[in-house]
Residue frames as qw, qx, qy, qz and C-alpha x, y, z in Angstrom:
[[0.047, 0.907, 0.196, -0.369, -0.12, -23.91, 25.22],
 [0.668, 0.524, 0.187, 0.494, 1.25, -22.29, 22.14],
 [0.420, -0.462, -0.049, 0.780, 3.92, -19.67, 22.73],
 [0.325, 0.911, 0.246, -0.070, 3.19, -16.28, 21.07],
 [0.669, 0.220, 0.077, 0.706, 6.08, -15.15, 18.89],
 [0.238, -0.759, -0.137, 0.591, 7.50, -11.74, 19.90],
 [0.506, 0.801, 0.184, 0.260, 7.32, -9.17, 17.12],
 [0.072, 0.972, -0.182, 0.133, 10.34, -6.87, 16.45],
 [0.641, -0.570, 0.471, 0.209, 13.19, -9.10, 17.50],
 [0.767, 0.634, -0.082, 0.048, 15.45, -8.80, 14.49],
 [0.742, -0.337, 0.253, 0.522, 19.12, -9.65, 14.01],
 [0.563, 0.561, 0.230, 0.562, 21.50, -7.53, 11.99],
 [0.368, 0.171, -0.134, 0.904, 22.96, -4.12, 12.10],
 [0.265, -0.521, -0.210, -0.783, 19.70, -2.38, 12.72],
 [0.719, -0.501, -0.482, 0.005, 19.10, -4.42, 16.00],
 [0.578, -0.075, -0.343, 0.736, 21.91, -2.49, 17.58],
 [0.049, -0.236, 0.018, -0.970, 19.87, 0.74, 17.64],
 [0.047, 0.351, 0.811, -0.466, 17.25, 0.89, 20.40],
 [0.319, 0.396, 0.072, -0.858, 15.27, 3.59, 18.53],
 [0.445, 0.173, -0.675, -0.563, 14.68, 1.28, 15.55],
 [0.202, -0.165, -0.949, 0.179, 13.55, -1.45, 17.98],
 [0.162, 0.386, 0.499, -0.759, 11.08, 1.09, 19.55],
 [0.398, 0.344, -0.296, -0.797, 9.80, 1.99, 16.04],
 [0.382, 0.023, -0.873, -0.302, 9.19, -1.73, 15.23],
 [0.211, -0.257, -0.875, 0.351, 7.48, -2.44, 18.51],
 [0.011, -0.646, -0.550, 0.528, 5.44, 0.69, 19.07],
 [0.291, 0.244, 0.418, 0.825, 4.80, 2.48, 15.75],
 [0.147, -0.751, -0.519, -0.381, 1.55, 4.06, 16.83],
 [0.492, -0.762, -0.192, 0.375, 3.06, 5.62, 19.93],
 [0.458, -0.240, 0.285, 0.807, 5.91, 7.07, 17.93],
 [0.109, 0.491, 0.554, 0.663, 3.50, 8.34, 15.25],
 [0.268, -0.849, -0.449, -0.071, 1.39, 10.13, 17.98],
 [0.512, -0.599, 0.008, 0.615, 4.48, 11.84, 19.36],
 [0.359, 0.022, 0.430, 0.828, 5.44, 12.98, 15.90],
 [0.028, -0.670, -0.561, -0.486, 1.93, 14.30, 15.17],
 [0.385, -0.847, -0.293, 0.222, 1.95, 16.19, 18.46],
 [0.503, -0.413, 0.177, 0.738, 5.38, 17.60, 17.66],
 [0.227, 0.316, 0.530, 0.754, 4.22, 18.87, 14.24],
 [0.216, -0.815, -0.496, -0.207, 1.13, 20.43, 15.87],
 [0.447, -0.769, -0.089, 0.449, 3.31, 22.27, 18.44],
 [0.487, -0.127, 0.349, 0.791, 5.69, 23.33, 15.79],
 [0.113, 0.557, 0.539, 0.622, 2.88, 24.83, 13.71],
 [0.356, -0.834, -0.420, -0.016, 1.56, 26.58, 16.74],
 [0.487, -0.823, 0.004, 0.293, 4.60, 27.97, 18.44],
 [0.509, -0.364, 0.406, 0.666, 7.43, 28.24, 15.89],
 [0.465, 0.758, -0.019, -0.457, 7.52, 30.43, 12.86],
 [0.502, -0.137, 0.738, 0.430, 8.36, 28.25, 9.89],
 [0.282, 0.239, -0.436, -0.820, 7.59, 28.74, 6.12],
 [0.769, 0.146, 0.225, -0.580, 4.29, 27.39, 5.10],
 [0.722, 0.427, -0.510, -0.191, 5.95, 25.12, 2.51],
 [0.216, 0.336, -0.857, 0.326, 8.09, 23.46, 5.19],
 [0.461, -0.023, 0.622, -0.632, 5.04, 22.92, 7.34],
 [0.813, 0.320, -0.086, -0.479, 3.05, 21.43, 4.44],
 [0.533, 0.464, -0.708, -0.004, 5.98, 19.17, 3.77],
 [0.102, -0.225, 0.838, -0.486, 5.97, 17.96, 7.43],
 [0.655, 0.143, 0.392, -0.631, 2.26, 17.30, 7.31],
 [0.778, 0.391, -0.362, -0.334, 2.61, 15.41, 4.09],
 [0.355, 0.358, -0.833, 0.228, 5.40, 13.25, 5.61],
 [0.342, -0.116, 0.684, -0.634, 3.28, 12.79, 8.72],
 [0.802, 0.208, 0.072, -0.556, 0.37, 11.55, 6.57],
 [0.706, 0.391, -0.582, -0.101, 2.65, 8.99, 4.87],
 [0.110, 0.286, -0.849, 0.430, 3.98, 7.79, 8.18],
 [0.572, -0.018, 0.430, -0.698, 0.40, 7.41, 9.31],
 [0.830, 0.293, -0.285, -0.380, -0.24, 5.05, 6.42],
 [0.499, 0.374, -0.761, 0.183, 2.76, 2.96, 7.30],
 [0.242, -0.206, 0.688, -0.652, 1.74, 2.94, 10.96],
 [0.751, 0.095, 0.172, -0.630, -1.70, 1.74, 10.02],
 [0.789, 0.334, -0.478, -0.193, -0.38, -1.04, 7.89],
 [0.268, 0.340, -0.801, 0.413, 1.87, -2.22, 10.65],
 [0.416, -0.079, 0.582, -0.694, -0.87, -2.23, 13.20],
 [0.832, 0.182, -0.068, -0.519, -3.26, -4.02, 10.78],
 [0.670, 0.329, -0.666, -0.001, -0.65, -6.75, 10.30],
 [0.012, -0.230, 0.797, -0.558, -0.24, -7.17, 13.99],
 [0.617, 0.049, 0.380, -0.687, -4.00, -7.52, 14.38],
 [0.803, 0.294, -0.375, -0.357, -4.20, -10.00, 11.55],
 [0.414, 0.327, -0.812, 0.248, -1.45, -12.07, 13.17],
 [0.263, -0.148, 0.666, -0.682, -3.26, -12.00, 16.44],
 [0.760, 0.147, 0.118, -0.622, -6.46, -13.20, 14.79],
 [0.705, 0.354, -0.600, -0.131, -4.64, -15.96, 12.98],
 [0.172, 0.263, -0.818, 0.482, -3.06, -17.12, 16.28],
 [0.508, -0.002, 0.457, -0.730, -6.44, -16.92, 17.92],
 [0.827, 0.239, -0.232, -0.453, -7.98, -19.16, 15.10],
 [0.565, 0.337, -0.747, 0.093, -5.24, -21.70, 15.57],
 [0.050, -0.168, 0.765, -0.619, -5.65, -21.88, 19.31],
 [0.656, 0.118, 0.231, -0.709, -9.47, -22.06, 18.97],
 [0.773, 0.281, -0.470, -0.320, -9.12, -24.82, 16.39],
 [0.406, 0.222, -0.841, 0.279, -6.87, -26.93, 18.64],
 [0.258, -0.115, 0.617, -0.735, -9.16, -26.31, 21.55],
 [0.702, 0.178, -0.040, -0.689, -12.17, -27.50, 19.58],
 [0.550, 0.262, -0.769, -0.196, -10.70, -30.89, 18.64]]
């Protein structure tokens, strides 16, 4: 059986920060919390419209990054599945 490599295990200075590890391992969860926070901010806190639009624009950019990370994880899973299936078919 082939072991599945664990994503997000990096070495270096960034590995010392648990928040960065959380961002690498669960970007969709973090994005959903950020989206909810922006929605709550818009509803309950009086902020200038320009600031709110800036937050929404940043959130849209973060959504694009999150989508790319999740797509790469899905692609890696399909590649691993194809390798395992090819070995099994031999």
